[in-house]
C-alpha positions as a Markdown table, in Angstrom:
| # | Residue | x | y | z |
|---|---|---|---|---|
| 1 | Unk | 65.4 | 152.9 | 71.2 |
| 2 | Unk | 66.5 | 153.0 | 68.0 |
| 3 | Unk | 70.4 | 152.5 | 68.3 |
| 4 | Unk | 71.0 | 149.2 | 69.9 |
| 5 | Unk | 74.2 | 150.2 | 71.7 |
| 6 | Unk | 76.3 | 153.2 | 72.8 |
| 7 | Unk | 80.0 | 153.9 | 74.2 |
| 8 | Unk | 80.0 | 154.9 | 77.5 |
| 9 | Unk | 82.8 | 156.4 | 78.8 |
| 10 | Unk | 84.1 | 155.2 | 82.3 |
| 11 | Unk | 87.1 | 156.8 | 83.7 |
| 12 | Unk | 89.3 | 157.5 | 80.5 |
| 13 | Unk | 87.4 | 153.8 | 79.0 |
| 14 | Unk | 84.8 | 153.6 | 76.4 |
| 15 | Unk | 82.7 | 150.8 | 77.3 |
| 16 | Unk | 79.9 | 150.0 | 74.2 |
| 17 | Unk | 76.6 | 149.4 | 76.3 |
| 18 | Unk | 73.3 | 148.4 | 75.1 |
| 19 | Unk | 71.4 | 152.0 | 75.3 |
| 20 | Unk | 68.7 | 150.3 | 77.0 |
| 21 | Unk | 70.8 | 149.9 | 79.9 |
| 22 | Unk | 72.9 | 153.0 | 79.4 |
| 23 | Unk | 69.1 | 155.0 | 79.7 |
| 24 | Unk | 68.5 | 152.6 | 82.8 |
| 25 | Unk | 71.7 | 153.4 | 84.4 |
| 26 | Unk | 70.7 | 157.4 | 83.9 |
| 27 | Unk | 67.4 | 157.1 | 85.0 |
| 28 | Unk | 69.0 | 155.7 | 88.6 |
| 29 | Unk | 71.7 | 157.9 | 88.7 |
| 30 | Unk | 69.3 | 160.8 | 88.5 |
| 31 | Unk | 66.8 | 160.0 | 90.6 |
| 32 | Unk | 69.3 | 158.8 | 93.3 |
| 33 | Unk | 70.7 | 162.8 | 93.0 |
| 34 | Unk | 67.5 | 163.8 | 93.0 |
| 35 | Unk | 67.0 | 162.1 | 96.4 |
| 36 | Unk | 70.2 | 163.7 | 97.4 |
| 37 | Unk | 69.2 | 166.9 | 96.5 |
| 38 | Unk | 65.9 | 166.9 | 98.5 |
| 39 | Unk | 67.8 | 166.2 | 101.5 |
| 40 | Unk | 70.0 | 169.1 | 101.1 |
| 41 | Unk | 67.4 | 171.1 | 101.1 |
| 42 | Unk | 65.3 | 170.1 | 103.8 |
| 43 | Unk | 68.7 | 170.4 | 105.7 |
| 44 | Unk | 69.4 | 173.6 | 104.8 |
| 45 | Unk | 66.3 | 174.4 | 105.7 |
| 46 | Unk | 66.1 | 172.9 | 109.2 |
| 47 | Unk | 69.2 | 174.6 | 109.5 |
| 48 | Unk | 67.7 | 177.9 | 108.7 |
| 49 | Unk | 64.8 | 177.1 | 110.8 |
| 50 | Unk | 67.3 | 176.6 | 113.7 |
| 51 | Unk | 69.1 | 180.1 | 113.2 |
| 52 | Unk | 65.9 | 181.9 | 113.4 |
| 53 | Unk | 65.1 | 180.5 | 115.9 |
| 54 | Unk | 68.3 | 181.5 | 117.7 |
| 55 | Unk | 67.9 | 185.3 | 116.3 |
| 56 | Unk | 64.4 | 185.8 | 118.3 |
| 57 | Unk | 65.9 | 184.5 | 121.2 |
| 58 | Unk | 69.3 | 186.0 | 121.2 |
| 59 | Unk | 67.1 | 189.5 | 120.0 |
| 60 | Unk | 65.0 | 189.3 | 122.6 |
| 61 | Unk | 67.8 | 189.0 | 125.7 |
| 62 | Unk | 70.3 | 191.3 | 124.0 |
| 63 | Unk | 68.1 | 193.5 | 122.1 |
| 64 | Unk | 69.4 | 195.9 | 119.8 |
| 65 | Unk | 73.0 | 195.5 | 122.0 |
| 66 | Unk | 73.9 | 193.5 | 118.9 |
| 67 | Unk | 73.4 | 192.5 | 115.4 |
| 68 | Unk | 73.2 | 189.5 | 113.8 |
| 69 | Unk | 72.3 | 190.2 | 110.1 |
| 70 | Unk | 74.5 | 189.3 | 107.9 |
| 71 | Unk | 76.7 | 191.5 | 106.3 |
| 72 | Unk | 77.6 | 189.7 | 102.5 |
| 73 | Unk | 74.2 | 189.9 | 101.2 |
């Protein structure tokens, strides 16, 4: 990087850190957050699949006498 050091806000304190260290840290944090997002999206999809399966079973058992649709959508 062209800038050898830059201020990095940690809590309420600015630390002067080498720019390369800051960029490396940001890349690491970004990768971790992207992985967490991916994991959450996978969990959401799994839950949606379970809900769909349950709806099919419940409608199969109770027919139109129940309403499992979300009215908030």
